C-alpha positions as CSV (number, residue, x, y, z in Angstrom):
1,M,67.0,57.5,239.6
2,A,65.3,55.7,242.4
3,E,63.8,57.7,245.3
4,N,66.3,56.3,247.8
5,E,69.2,57.3,245.6
6,K,67.9,60.9,245.4
7,K,67.8,61.1,249.2
8,E,71.3,59.9,249.6
9,L,72.8,62.6,247.4
10,N,74.1,65.6,249.3
11,V,73.6,69.1,247.9
12,G,76.1,69.8,245.1
13,E,76.7,66.1,244.3
14,T,75.5,64.5,241.1
15,A,74.7,60.9,240.4
16,S,77.3,59.2,238.2
17,L,75.6,57.8,235.2
18,P,77.1,54.7,233.6
19,K,79.1,55.7,230.6
20,K,79.0,53.9,227.3
21,K,82.1,52.1,226.4
22,K,83.5,52.7,223.0
23,Q,84.1,49.5,221.0
24,P,87.5,49.6,219.5
25,G,87.6,49.7,215.7
26,K,83.9,50.9,215.4
27,K,83.8,54.5,214.2
28,K,80.7,56.7,213.7
29,P,80.2,57.4,210.0
30,N,80.8,61.0,208.9
31,V,77.9,63.4,208.1
32,F,77.9,62.7,204.4
33,A,77.8,58.9,204.8
34,R,74.9,59.2,207.3
35,A,73.1,61.6,204.9
36,W,73.6,59.1,202.0
37,Q,72.4,56.2,204.1
38,G,69.3,58.2,205.1
39,L,68.6,59.1,201.5
40,R,68.9,55.5,200.4
41,R,66.6,54.4,203.2
42,W,64.0,57.1,202.3
43,C,64.1,56.0,198.6
44,R,63.7,52.3,199.6
45,E,60.7,53.1,201.9
46,M,59.1,55.4,199.3
47,R,59.4,52.7,196.6
48,S,57.8,50.1,198.9
49,E,54.9,52.6,199.7
50,L,54.4,53.4,196.0
51,K,54.0,49.6,195.3
52,K,51.0,49.7,197.7
53,V,49.2,52.5,195.9
54,Q,46.2,51.6,193.8
55,W,46.7,53.6,190.6
56,P,43.7,54.8,188.6
57,T,43.0,53.4,185.2
58,A,43.2,55.6,182.1
59,K,39.4,55.7,181.9
60,E,39.1,56.8,185.5
61,T,41.7,59.5,184.9
62,T,39.9,60.8,181.8
63,N,36.6,60.9,183.6
64,N,38.1,62.7,186.6
65,T,39.8,65.2,184.4
66,L,36.6,65.9,182.4
67,T,34.7,66.3,185.7
68,V,37.3,68.8,187.0
69,I,37.2,70.8,183.7
70,A,33.4,71.0,183.8
71,C,33.4,72.1,187.4
72,V,35.9,74.8,186.7
73,F,33.8,76.0,183.8
74,V,30.6,76.1,185.9
75,V,32.3,78.0,188.7
76,G,33.9,80.4,186.2
77,V,30.4,81.2,184.8
78,F,29.0,81.9,188.2
79,I,32.0,84.2,189.1
80,W,31.5,86.0,185.7
81,A,27.8,86.4,186.3
82,F,28.3,87.7,189.9
83,D,31.0,90.1,188.6
84,W,28.7,91.3,185.8
85,L,25.8,91.9,188.3
86,A,28.1,93.7,190.8
87,A,29.6,95.9,188.1
88,G,26.0,96.8,186.9
89,A,24.9,97.5,190.5
90,A,28.0,99.7,191.0
91,K,27.3,101.7,187.8
92,A,23.7,102.1,188.7
93,L,24.6,103.4,192.2
94,I,27.2,105.8,190.8
95,T,24.6,107.2,188.3
96,L,22.1,107.5,191.1
97,V,24.5,109.5,193.3
98,Q,25.6,111.8,190.5
99,G,22.0,112.2,189.4
Protein backbone atom coordinates (compact mmCIF):
# COMPACT_ATOMS: atom_id res chain seq x y z
CA MET A 1 0.00 0.00 0.00
CA ALA A 2 1.32 3.44 -0.81
CA GLU A 3 2.05 5.91 1.96
CA ASN A 4 -0.70 8.32 0.93
CA GLU A 5 -3.27 5.50 0.96
CA LYS A 6 -2.26 4.62 4.53
CA LYS A 7 -2.80 8.22 5.63
CA GLU A 8 -6.27 8.38 4.08
CA LEU A 9 -7.56 5.36 6.01
CA ASN A 10 -9.43 6.18 9.18
CA VAL A 11 -9.07 4.06 12.30
CA GLY A 12 -11.05 0.84 11.93
CA GLU A 13 -11.13 0.96 8.13
CA THR A 14 -9.31 -1.56 6.02
CA ALA A 15 -8.09 -1.18 2.52
CA SER A 16 -10.02 -3.24 0.03
CA LEU A 17 -7.72 -5.57 -1.83
CA PRO A 18 -8.59 -6.51 -5.38
CA LYS A 19 -10.18 -9.95 -5.40
CA LYS A 20 -9.25 -12.61 -7.88
CA LYS A 21 -12.04 -13.41 -10.25
CA LYS A 22 -12.78 -17.09 -10.70
CA GLN A 23 -12.74 -18.24 -14.25
CA PRO A 24 -15.85 -20.24 -15.04
CA GLY A 25 -15.24 -23.91 -15.77
CA LYS A 26 -11.77 -23.94 -14.26
CA LYS A 27 -11.71 -25.99 -11.03
CA LYS A 28 -8.85 -26.52 -8.65
CA PRO A 29 -7.78 -30.18 -8.76
CA ASN A 30 -8.44 -32.23 -5.64
CA VAL A 31 -5.76 -33.15 -3.14
CA PHE A 32 -5.03 -36.56 -4.66
CA ALA A 33 -4.67 -35.17 -8.18
CA ARG A 34 -2.27 -32.49 -6.93
CA ALA A 35 -0.27 -35.09 -4.98
CA TRP A 36 -0.09 -37.29 -8.08
CA GLN A 37 1.05 -34.34 -10.20
CA GLY A 38 3.69 -33.46 -7.62
CA LEU A 39 4.95 -37.04 -7.51
CA ARG A 40 5.16 -37.20 -11.29
CA ARG A 41 7.04 -33.88 -11.42
CA TRP A 42 9.45 -35.08 -8.69
CA CYS A 43 10.15 -38.33 -10.59
CA ARG A 44 10.75 -36.41 -13.83
CA GLU A 45 13.15 -34.01 -12.12
CA MET A 46 14.96 -36.84 -10.32
CA ARG A 47 15.39 -38.73 -13.57
CA SER A 48 16.83 -35.68 -15.32
CA GLU A 49 19.26 -35.10 -12.42
CA LEU A 50 20.37 -38.74 -12.44
CA LYS A 51 21.25 -38.40 -16.12
CA LYS A 52 23.74 -35.69 -15.14
CA VAL A 53 25.55 -37.91 -12.61
CA GLN A 54 28.98 -39.22 -13.58
CA TRP A 55 28.79 -42.83 -12.39
CA PRO A 56 32.04 -44.58 -11.36
CA THR A 57 33.41 -47.44 -13.42
CA ALA A 58 33.56 -50.99 -12.07
CA LYS A 59 37.32 -50.66 -11.50
CA GLU A 60 36.88 -47.41 -9.52
CA THR A 61 34.14 -49.01 -7.43
CA THR A 62 36.35 -52.05 -6.68
CA ASN A 63 39.31 -49.84 -5.72
CA ASN A 64 37.13 -47.67 -3.46
CA THR A 65 35.57 -50.73 -1.81
CA LEU A 66 38.97 -52.29 -1.10
CA THR A 67 40.24 -48.98 0.31
CA VAL A 68 37.27 -48.76 2.67
CA ILE A 69 37.74 -52.38 3.82
CA ALA A 70 41.45 -51.76 4.48
CA CYS A 71 40.71 -48.58 6.45
CA VAL A 72 38.07 -50.35 8.52
CA PHE A 73 40.55 -53.15 9.29
CA VAL A 74 43.31 -50.70 10.32
CA VAL A 75 40.96 -48.69 12.56
CA GLY A 76 39.66 -51.94 14.06
CA VAL A 77 43.23 -53.00 14.92
CA PHE A 78 43.90 -49.64 16.59
CA ILE A 79 40.69 -49.87 18.63
CA TRP A 80 41.52 -53.46 19.64
CA ALA A 81 45.05 -52.41 20.69
CA PHE A 82 43.77 -49.46 22.72
CA ASP A 83 41.13 -51.67 24.37
CA TRP A 84 43.76 -54.31 25.21
CA LEU A 85 46.09 -51.68 26.73
CA ALA A 86 43.25 -50.05 28.69
CA ALA A 87 42.10 -53.41 30.04
CA GLY A 88 45.69 -54.27 31.08
CA ALA A 89 46.07 -50.87 32.77
CA ALA A 90 42.77 -51.33 34.60
CA LYS A 91 43.79 -54.81 35.80
CA ALA A 92 47.18 -53.50 36.94
CA LEU A 93 45.49 -50.64 38.81
CA ILE A 94 43.04 -53.02 40.51
CA THR A 95 45.82 -55.37 41.63
CA LEU A 96 47.82 -52.40 42.93
CA VAL A 97 44.89 -51.12 44.98
CA GLN A 98 44.03 -54.58 46.36
CA GLY A 99 47.73 -55.16 47.01
